[in-house]
TORKOL-4160 file (C-alpha; in steps of 0.2 Angstrom, whole numbers, padded with zeros to 4 digits, m for minus):
330
<pt num="1" X="0951" Y="0632" Z="0314"/>
<pt num="2" X="0943" Y="0627" Z="0330"/>
<pt num="3" X="0949" Y="0631" Z="0347"/>
<pt num="4" X="0945" Y="0623" Z="0361"/>
<pt num="5" X="0941" Y="0631" Z="0379"/>
<pt num="6" X="0945" Y="0632" Z="0393"/>
<pt num="7" X="0932" Y="0625" Z="0405"/>
<pt num="8" X="0926" Y="0634" Z="0420"/>
<pt num="9" X="0932" Y="0626" Z="0437"/>
<pt num="10" X="0920" Y="0614" Z="0443"/>
<pt num="11" X="0921" Y="0595" Z="0443"/>
<pt num="12" X="0937" Y="0586" Z="0439"/>
<pt num="13" X="0942" Y="0585" Z="0420"/>
<pt num="14" X="0947" Y="0567" Z="0418"/>
<pt num="15" X="0932" Y="0562" Z="0434"/>
<pt num="16" X="0922" Y="0551" Z="0420"/>
<pt num="17" X="0909" Y="0555" Z="0431"/>
<pt num="18" X="0911" Y="0568" Z="0431"/>
<pt num="19" X="0893" Y="0582" Z="0422"/>
<pt num="20" X="0898" Y="0595" Z="0410"/>
<pt num="21" X="0885" Y="0609" Z="0405"/>
<pt num="22" X="0888" Y="0618" Z="0389"/>
<pt num="23" X="0878" Y="0636" Z="0390"/>
<pt num="24" X="0881" Y="0638" Z="0370"/>
<pt num="25" X="0875" Y="0657" Z="0362"/>
<pt num="26" X="0874" Y="0662" Z="0344"/>
<pt num="27" X="0891" Y="0668" Z="0341"/>
<pt num="28" X="0900" Y="0686" Z="0335"/>
<pt num="29" X="0915" Y="0689" Z="0328"/>
<pt num="30" X="0934" Y="0690" Z="0339"/>
<pt num="31" X="0937" Y="0710" Z="0337"/>
<pt num="32" X="0928" Y="0722" Z="0327"/>
<pt num="33" X="0937" Y="0722" Z="0309"/>
<pt num="34" X="0929" Y="0720" Z="0291"/>
<pt num="35" X="0939" Y="0704" Z="0292"/>
<pt num="36" X="0937" Y="0695" Z="0308"/>
<pt num="37" X="0916" Y="0699" Z="0303"/>
<pt num="38" X="0917" Y="0691" Z="0287"/>
<pt num="39" X="0925" Y="0677" Z="0295"/>
<pt num="40" X="0910" Y="0676" Z="0308"/>
<pt num="41" X="0895" Y="0681" Z="0295"/>
<pt num="42" X="0903" Y="0668" Z="0283"/>
<pt num="43" X="0901" Y="0652" Z="0294"/>
<pt num="44" X="0885" Y="0661" Z="0300"/>
<pt num="45" X="0877" Y="0662" Z="0285"/>
<pt num="46" X="0882" Y="0647" Z="0276"/>
<pt num="47" X="0872" Y="0635" Z="0290"/>
<pt num="48" X="0858" Y="0630" Z="0279"/>
<pt num="49" X="0846" Y="0633" Z="0295"/>
<pt num="50" X="0850" Y="0652" Z="0293"/>
<pt num="51" X="0846" Y="0656" Z="0273"/>
<pt num="52" X="0838" Y="0641" Z="0265"/>
<pt num="53" X="0842" Y="0645" Z="0246"/>
<pt num="54" X="0853" Y="0630" Z="0235"/>
<pt num="55" X="0870" Y="0633" Z="0237"/>
<pt num="56" X="0875" Y="0637" Z="0221"/>
<pt num="57" X="0865" Y="0650" Z="0220"/>
<pt num="58" X="0869" Y="0656" Z="0240"/>
<pt num="59" X="0885" Y="0653" Z="0240"/>
<pt num="60" X="0894" Y="0665" Z="0225"/>
<pt num="61" X="0882" Y="0678" Z="0230"/>
<pt num="62" X="0885" Y="0677" Z="0251"/>
<pt num="63" X="0908" Y="0677" Z="0243"/>
<pt num="64" X="0907" Y="0691" Z="0229"/>
<pt num="65" X="0892" Y="0699" Z="0236"/>
<pt num="66" X="0885" Y="0702" Z="0253"/>
<pt num="67" X="0900" Y="0698" Z="0264"/>
<pt num="68" X="0914" Y="0711" Z="0255"/>
<pt num="69" X="0898" Y="0723" Z="0257"/>
<pt num="70" X="0894" Y="0720" Z="0272"/>
<pt num="71" X="0910" Y="0716" Z="0281"/>
<pt num="72" X="0915" Y="0735" Z="0281"/>
<pt num="73" X="0901" Y="0742" Z="0289"/>
<pt num="74" X="0894" Y="0726" Z="0302"/>
<pt num="75" X="0913" Y="0729" Z="0308"/>
<pt num="76" X="0908" Y="0747" Z="0312"/>
<pt num="77" X="0891" Y="0742" Z="0324"/>
<pt num="78" X="0904" Y="0729" Z="0330"/>
<pt num="79" X="0917" Y="0743" Z="0333"/>
<pt num="80" X="0901" Y="0758" Z="0342"/>
<pt num="81" X="0898" Y="0741" Z="0353"/>
<pt num="82" X="0914" Y="0735" Z="0358"/>
<pt num="83" X="0921" Y="0731" Z="0376"/>
<pt num="84" X="0939" Y="0729" Z="0383"/>
<pt num="85" X="0934" Y="0712" Z="0385"/>
<pt num="86" X="0929" Y="0708" Z="0368"/>
<pt num="87" X="0911" Y="0707" Z="0362"/>
<pt num="88" X="0897" Y="0712" Z="0372"/>
<pt num="89" X="0889" Y="0694" Z="0368"/>
<pt num="90" X="0907" Y="0686" Z="0372"/>
<pt num="91" X="0908" Y="0697" Z="0389"/>
<pt num="92" X="0892" Y="0693" Z="0392"/>
<pt num="93" X="0890" Y="0676" Z="0389"/>
<pt num="94" X="0907" Y="0672" Z="0399"/>
<pt num="95" X="0902" Y="0679" Z="0412"/>
<pt num="96" X="0886" Y="0670" Z="0413"/>
<pt num="97" X="0894" Y="0657" Z="0413"/>
<pt num="98" X="0905" Y="0660" Z="0428"/>
<pt num="99" X="0889" Y="0666" Z="0437"/>
<pt num="100" X="0881" Y="0647" Z="0432"/>
<pt num="101" X="0896" Y="0638" Z="0439"/>
<pt num="102" X="0895" Y="0644" Z="0457"/>
<pt num="103" X="0877" Y="0639" Z="0458"/>
<pt num="104" X="0883" Y="0620" Z="0450"/>
<pt num="105" X="0897" Y="0616" Z="0457"/>
<pt num="106" X="0899" Y="0599" Z="0458"/>
<pt num="107" X="0898" Y="0601" Z="0437"/>
<pt num="108" X="0911" Y="0606" Z="0425"/>
<pt num="109" X="0900" Y="0622" Z="0416"/>
<pt num="110" X="0908" Y="0629" Z="0398"/>
<pt num="111" X="0903" Y="0640" Z="0387"/>
<pt num="112" X="0905" Y="0640" Z="0367"/>
<pt num="113" X="0895" Y="0648" Z="0352"/>
<pt num="114" X="0889" Y="0641" Z="0337"/>
<pt num="115" X="0894" Y="0651" Z="0326"/>
<pt num="116" X="0911" Y="0660" Z="0326"/>
<pt num="117" X="0922" Y="0654" Z="0346"/>
<pt num="118" X="0924" Y="0648" Z="0357"/>
<pt num="119" X="0918" Y="0633" Z="0345"/>
<pt num="120" X="0903" Y="0622" Z="0353"/>
<pt num="121" X="0912" Y="0608" Z="0341"/>
<pt num="122" X="0929" Y="0611" Z="0349"/>
<pt num="123" X="0919" Y="0611" Z="0366"/>
<pt num="124" X="0915" Y="0593" Z="0363"/>
<pt num="125" X="0934" Y="0588" Z="0356"/>
<pt num="126" X="0940" Y="0595" Z="0373"/>
<pt num="127" X="0922" Y="0587" Z="0385"/>
<pt num="128" X="0931" Y="0569" Z="0375"/>
<pt num="129" X="0950" Y="0574" Z="0381"/>
<pt num="130" X="0941" Y="0574" Z="0396"/>
<pt num="131" X="0932" Y="0558" Z="0398"/>
<pt num="132" X="0916" Y="0567" Z="0406"/>
<pt num="133" X="0902" Y="0555" Z="0410"/>
<pt num="134" X="0889" Y="0567" Z="0403"/>
<pt num="135" X="0884" Y="0584" Z="0395"/>
<pt num="136" X="0869" Y="0593" Z="0398"/>
<pt num="137" X="0870" Y="0607" Z="0383"/>
<pt num="138" X="0856" Y="0623" Z="0385"/>
<pt num="139" X="0855" Y="0636" Z="0373"/>
<pt num="140" X="0853" Y="0654" Z="0377"/>
<pt num="141" X="0838" Y="0655" Z="0366"/>
<pt num="142" X="0821" Y="0655" Z="0377"/>
<pt num="143" X="0812" Y="0655" Z="0363"/>
<pt num="144" X="0814" Y="0640" Z="0352"/>
<pt num="145" X="0816" Y="0643" Z="0333"/>
<pt num="146" X="0825" Y="0628" Z="0318"/>
<pt num="147" X="0835" Y="0644" Z="0314"/>
<pt num="148" X="0845" Y="0645" Z="0330"/>
<pt num="149" X="0838" Y="0630" Z="0341"/>
<pt num="150" X="0838" Y="0616" Z="0329"/>
<pt num="151" X="0853" Y="0625" Z="0325"/>
<pt num="152" X="0861" Y="0618" Z="0340"/>
<pt num="153" X="0854" Y="0600" Z="0340"/>
<pt num="154" X="0863" Y="0597" Z="0320"/>
<pt num="155" X="0878" Y="0600" Z="0332"/>
<pt num="156" X="0874" Y="0592" Z="0346"/>
<pt num="157" X="0872" Y="0573" Z="0336"/>
<pt num="158" X="0886" Y="0576" Z="0327"/>
<pt num="159" X="0896" Y="0575" Z="0342"/>
<pt num="160" X="0889" Y="0560" Z="0347"/>
<pt num="161" X="0903" Y="0551" Z="0358"/>
<pt num="162" X="0896" Y="0554" Z="0372"/>
<pt num="163" X="0880" Y="0553" Z="0386"/>
<pt num="164" X="0875" Y="0572" Z="0380"/>
<pt num="165" X="0853" Y="0580" Z="0384"/>
<pt num="166" X="0849" Y="0595" Z="0374"/>
<pt num="167" X="0837" Y="0606" Z="0387"/>
<pt num="168" X="0823" Y="0614" Z="0381"/>
<pt num="169" X="0816" Y="0631" Z="0378"/>
<pt num="170" X="0810" Y="0639" Z="0392"/>
<pt num="171" X="0798" Y="0652" Z="0384"/>
<pt num="172" X="0785" Y="0650" Z="0401"/>
<pt num="173" X="0796" Y="0645" Z="0411"/>
<pt num="174" X="0788" Y="0654" Z="0427"/>
<pt num="175" X="0807" Y="0660" Z="0435"/>
<pt num="176" X="0814" Y="0667" Z="0416"/>
<pt num="177" X="0796" Y="0678" Z="0413"/>
<pt num="178" X="0797" Y="0684" Z="0433"/>
<pt num="179" X="0819" Y="0688" Z="0429"/>
<pt num="180" X="0812" Y="0699" Z="0417"/>
<pt num="181" X="0800" Y="0708" Z="0423"/>
<pt num="182" X="0808" Y="0712" Z="0440"/>
<pt num="183" X="0822" Y="0719" Z="0430"/>
<pt num="184" X="0810" Y="0729" Z="0420"/>
<pt num="185" X="0805" Y="0735" Z="0438"/>
<pt num="186" X="0818" Y="0739" Z="0443"/>
<pt num="187" X="0821" Y="0751" Z="0427"/>
<pt num="188" X="0806" Y="0757" Z="0432"/>
<pt num="189" X="0807" Y="0760" Z="0451"/>
<pt num="190" X="0826" Y="0767" Z="0446"/>
<pt num="191" X="0821" Y="0779" Z="0432"/>
<pt num="192" X="0805" Y="0780" Z="0433"/>
<pt num="193" X="0793" Y="0770" Z="0416"/>
<pt num="194" X="0789" Y="0776" Z="0399"/>
<pt num="195" X="0775" Y="0779" Z="0392"/>
<pt num="196" X="0774" Y="0764" Z="0382"/>
<pt num="197" X="0783" Y="0746" Z="0385"/>
<pt num="198" X="0788" Y="0739" Z="0369"/>
<pt num="199" X="0793" Y="0720" Z="0369"/>
<pt num="200" X="0810" Y="0716" Z="0354"/>
<pt num="201" X="0811" Y="0700" Z="0349"/>
<pt num="202" X="0825" Y="0694" Z="0334"/>
<pt num="203" X="0815" Y="0691" Z="0318"/>
<pt num="204" X="0810" Y="0677" Z="0306"/>
<pt num="205" X="0803" Y="0674" Z="0288"/>
<pt num="206" X="0786" Y="0674" Z="0287"/>
<pt num="207" X="0791" Y="0654" Z="0277"/>
<pt num="208" X="0796" Y="0646" Z="0289"/>
<pt num="209" X="0783" Y="0651" Z="0302"/>
<pt num="210" X="0769" Y="0645" Z="0290"/>
<pt num="211" X="0779" Y="0627" Z="0289"/>
<pt num="212" X="0775" Y="0628" Z="0307"/>
<pt num="213" X="0793" Y="0633" Z="0316"/>
<pt num="214" X="0783" Y="0636" Z="0333"/>
<pt num="215" X="0793" Y="0656" Z="0338"/>
<pt num="216" X="0782" Y="0667" Z="0332"/>
<pt num="217" X="0768" Y="0659" Z="0346"/>
<pt num="218" X="0780" Y="0657" Z="0362"/>
<pt num="219" X="0788" Y="0677" Z="0358"/>
<pt num="220" X="0765" Y="0682" Z="0360"/>
<pt num="221" X="0767" Y="0669" Z="0375"/>
<pt num="222" X="0781" Y="0675" Z="0380"/>
<pt num="223" X="0774" Y="0694" Z="0378"/>
<pt num="224" X="0758" Y="0690" Z="0386"/>
<pt num="225" X="0767" Y="0682" Z="0403"/>
<pt num="226" X="0778" Y="0696" Z="0406"/>
<pt num="227" X="0762" Y="0711" Z="0403"/>
<pt num="228" X="0753" Y="0698" Z="0416"/>
<pt num="229" X="0770" Y="0698" Z="0427"/>
<pt num="230" X="0767" Y="0717" Z="0425"/>
<pt num="231" X="0749" Y="0721" Z="0426"/>
<pt num="232" X="0751" Y="0729" Z="0409"/>
<pt num="233" X="0735" Y="0734" Z="0399"/>
<pt num="234" X="0734" Y="0729" Z="0384"/>
<pt num="235" X="0739" Y="0749" Z="0378"/>
<pt num="236" X="0751" Y="0748" Z="0386"/>
<pt num="237" X="0763" Y="0737" Z="0381"/>
<pt num="238" X="0767" Y="0732" Z="0363"/>
<pt num="239" X="0776" Y="0716" Z="0353"/>
<pt num="240" X="0789" Y="0717" Z="0339"/>
<pt num="241" X="0801" Y="0711" Z="0329"/>
<pt num="242" X="0819" Y="0717" Z="0323"/>
<pt num="243" X="0833" Y="0710" Z="0314"/>
<pt num="244" X="0829" Y="0708" Z="0298"/>
<pt num="245" X="0838" Y="0704" Z="0284"/>
<pt num="246" X="0835" Y="0700" Z="0262"/>
<pt num="247" X="0823" Y="0705" Z="0255"/>
<pt num="248" X="0807" Y="0690" Z="0258"/>
<pt num="249" X="0791" Y="0695" Z="0269"/>
<pt num="250" X="0797" Y="0692" Z="0287"/>
<pt num="251" X="0789" Y="0692" Z="0303"/>
<pt num="252" X="0775" Y="0707" Z="0308"/>
<pt num="253" X="0774" Y="0720" Z="0314"/>
<pt num="254" X="0795" Y="0729" Z="0313"/>
<pt num="255" X="0800" Y="0737" Z="0327"/>
<pt num="256" X="0804" Y="0750" Z="0318"/>
<pt num="257" X="0788" Y="0752" Z="0310"/>
<pt num="258" X="0778" Y="0750" Z="0328"/>
<pt num="259" X="0792" Y="0765" Z="0334"/>
<pt num="260" X="0789" Y="0777" Z="0321"/>
<pt num="261" X="0767" Y="0773" Z="0325"/>
<pt num="262" X="0769" Y="0777" Z="0342"/>
<pt num="263" X="0780" Y="0791" Z="0338"/>
<pt num="264" X="0765" Y="0798" Z="0324"/>
<pt num="265" X="0753" Y="0794" Z="0341"/>
<pt num="266" X="0762" Y="0807" Z="0349"/>
<pt num="267" X="0768" Y="0793" Z="0366"/>
<pt num="268" X="0784" Y="0804" Z="0371"/>
<pt num="269" X="0795" Y="0791" Z="0376"/>
<pt num="270" X="0795" Y="0771" Z="0376"/>
<pt num="271" X="0805" Y="0759" Z="0385"/>
<pt num="272" X="0812" Y="0743" Z="0371"/>
<pt num="273" X="0815" Y="0728" Z="0379"/>
<pt num="274" X="0822" Y="0710" Z="0370"/>
<pt num="275" X="0818" Y="0696" Z="0379"/>
<pt num="276" X="0822" Y="0684" Z="0365"/>
<pt num="277" X="0840" Y="0687" Z="0372"/>
<pt num="278" X="0848" Y="0682" Z="0386"/>
<pt num="279" X="0862" Y="0693" Z="0382"/>
<pt num="280" X="0866" Y="0710" Z="0376"/>
<pt num="281" X="0872" Y="0711" Z="0357"/>
<pt num="282" X="0875" Y="0720" Z="0343"/>
<pt num="283" X="0855" Y="0721" Z="0338"/>
<pt num="284" X="0853" Y="0727" Z="0357"/>
<pt num="285" X="0864" Y="0741" Z="0360"/>
<pt num="286" X="0866" Y="0744" Z="0341"/>
<pt num="287" X="0851" Y="0742" Z="0331"/>
<pt num="288" X="0841" Y="0746" Z="0347"/>
<pt num="289" X="0847" Y="0758" Z="0358"/>
<pt num="290" X="0857" Y="0767" Z="0345"/>
<pt num="291" X="0849" Y="0765" Z="0328"/>
<pt num="292" X="0832" Y="0765" Z="0335"/>
<pt num="293" X="0835" Y="0776" Z="0346"/>
<pt num="294" X="0840" Y="0792" Z="0338"/>
<pt num="295" X="0826" Y="0790" Z="0327"/>
<pt num="296" X="0817" Y="0787" Z="0337"/>
<pt num="297" X="0821" Y="0804" Z="0345"/>
<pt num="298" X="0823" Y="0815" Z="0328"/>
<pt num="299" X="0801" Y="0811" Z="0326"/>
<pt num="300" X="0802" Y="0819" Z="0343"/>
<pt num="301" X="0803" Y="0805" Z="0357"/>
<pt num="302" X="0812" Y="0798" Z="0371"/>
<pt num="303" X="0819" Y="0776" Z="0368"/>
<pt num="304" X="0824" Y="0771" Z="0383"/>
<pt num="305" X="0833" Y="0754" Z="0383"/>
<pt num="306" X="0835" Y="0740" Z="0395"/>
<pt num="307" X="0848" Y="0728" Z="0396"/>
<pt num="308" X="0844" Y="0708" Z="0394"/>
<pt num="309" X="0847" Y="0701" Z="0409"/>
<pt num="310" X="0865" Y="0695" Z="0407"/>
<pt num="311" X="0876" Y="0689" Z="0421"/>
<pt num="312" X="0862" Y="0694" Z="0434"/>
<pt num="313" X="0859" Y="0683" Z="0452"/>
<pt num="314" X="0843" Y="0680" Z="0443"/>
<pt num="315" X="0848" Y="0676" Z="0426"/>
<pt num="316" X="0861" Y="0662" Z="0432"/>
<pt num="317" X="0850" Y="0655" Z="0449"/>
<pt num="318" X="0833" Y="0653" Z="0437"/>
<pt num="319" X="0848" Y="0646" Z="0425"/>
<pt num="320" X="0856" Y="0636" Z="0440"/>
<pt num="321" X="0839" Y="0628" Z="0442"/>
<pt num="322" X="0833" Y="0621" Z="0426"/>
<pt num="323" X="0850" Y="0612" Z="0426"/>
<pt num="324" X="0847" Y="0607" Z="0444"/>
<pt num="325" X="0829" Y="0598" Z="0439"/>
<pt num="326" X="0838" Y="0589" Z="0423"/>
<pt num="327" X="0848" Y="0582" Z="0433"/>
<pt num="328" X="0838" Y="0577" Z="0445"/>
<pt num="329" X="0822" Y="0570" Z="0435"/>
<pt num="330" X="0840" Y="0560" Z="0425"/>
């Protein structure tokens, strides 16, 4: 069952000439409980874009082994970072949609999730009922991947009962690069710089990149551009990949291995930022700021996590500008 998201106040519902904007994020459980986490993971891990094993093999493994084992463990992780208004990803995505709406008063801005609620499918149902004239879809993934961006495209293609356009990824958008670099500078201004800057991106199975997925190349391009904007020497920063799942080979180097290597070199303080995540979530707050920070501390160092752009004015500005350029070019 899907719920239909309530639009953020903007263009009048029922106006056939109106344009709607959907900001789409990955998704989240609706509660930090084992049943809610199992429901969310079941939908997420059923997506063939995410796990490409044959269904007759994967489905029994998922439902009878992985979900029963991981549901309770992952629920505890969510509980450690849960906010009064919901999961961090849900709260920050909702706030970001509100901020973008303020900058685009002529549009109807909504947020939706690829997995979980408010669902992307439900958003299209609501927009059809409101007789919206056209829809712009902006996935909140700076770097393109078949596992994320293309999965959103699958839903968009199946829901084309109105003019719909999906905006491309923005890994090299100068405004996005500047916003990330400025957020790092602001943190350094307030706290002083660490000895090393680590850019941690979500991981991906190596076979997908070998098969043509441009994700790793775009992460590298983003990392180089951010480091250049900060004026960093090559030895002052590094790039790694986190959140590995399963036993196959994933992109290297792993964030955990990189931090171990930095500790072994005697680096005492590392600042970590996660540019591939539009807003803070379980992977940034629990995996990086808690779990890996504790691991690095056990090796004698201090890991300082620099938050995502979240609903900052700079983030809302650059996303609104991307949408406005798309409208002007239409």
